[in-house]
N, C-alpha and C positions, 0 to 999 in steps of 0.2 A: 663965799659958799652959797649965799641966797642967789647971787647972780648965776652961778653955774647951774643951780637947780631950776632957775627960771629958764635958762637957755635949753636945758635938756627937756623941760616941759613943752616949750614952744616947738622944739624939733620933733618930739613925739607927737604933738597935736597935728603938725603938718603932714606927718606920715598918715595918720588916721584920716585926715581930711582927703588926702590923695587916694587912699584905699576906697573910701566911701564914694568918691567922684568916680573912679573907675567902675565900681559896682553899679552906680546909678546909670553911667553911659551904656554899660551892658544891658541893663533892664530896658533902657530907651530903644536900643537897637533891637532887642527881642520884640518889643511892641510894634516898632515900625515894620519889621519883617512880617510879623503876624497880620498886620493891617494890610500890607501889600498882598499877602496870600488871600485875603478876603476881597480884595479888589479884582482878582482874576475872574471869578465867576460873574461879578457884577459887569465887568467889561465884556465878557463872553456873551452875556445875555443880550447885549446891544447888537451883536452880529449874527447870532443864530438862535433858532428855537430849540436846539438840542439841550441847551442849559436853561432850565426853568426853576429857579429858586424863588421861594417866597421870603417874606420878611422873617418868618419864624425859622427858616433854614439858616439865614444869616446870623440870627441871634444864637441858635444852637451851635453852629459852627464857631462863631466868635468866643462863646462861653467855653466850648471845648478847647479851642487853641489857646486862648488867653489863660484859662485855667492851668493847662499843661505848661504854658510859659512861666507862670508865676511859681508853680511847684518846681520846675527845673531851676529857676533862679534861687529859690529857697534851698534846694539841694546843693547848688553850686556854692552858696555862701556858707552854709552851715556844716557840710560834711567835709572832713579834712582828708581822708583816704581816697586816693585816686581809684582804687578798685571798687569802693563803695559808691563813688560818684558814677563810674561807668555803669555799674550794675543798676542803680536806681534810675539813671537816665534812660537806660535801655528799657527797663520796665515801663517807665512812663510813656516812651515811644510806642512800645508794643500795645499798651492799653489804649492809647489815642488811635492808633491804626485800627484795632479791633472794634473800637466803638464806632469810628468813622465808616467802616466797612458795613457793620451792622446797621447803622442808620441809612446808608446808601442803598444797599440791596437786600438786607435781611438774611445774611449768610448763616447766622447762628440760630435761625428760627424765630425771629421777631421778638427778641428780649425787650426791645425798647418800643 
């Protein structure tokens, strides 16, 4: 009986480790994609004068993108309902886009 309980515990712990590993891989992929997105303006600045980002621009964009990425990861991990996930991720995306537009061109009347 103890051996069966032990084997069941080992099997359960392997499933948990596998799930955690998959979630961590997804988080690493999110961070890599966001880092790549921040490299685009950096590379563009080397070839044209049209892109003129300062250090604070990279810090703000990085904070906005990485913050949205972390919040999205929390939503994906904690929310079980697919409809709620889609709704919350859509809201996060819309908020990020509106903040990005406001910071870029001040479309909402310079809230920031």
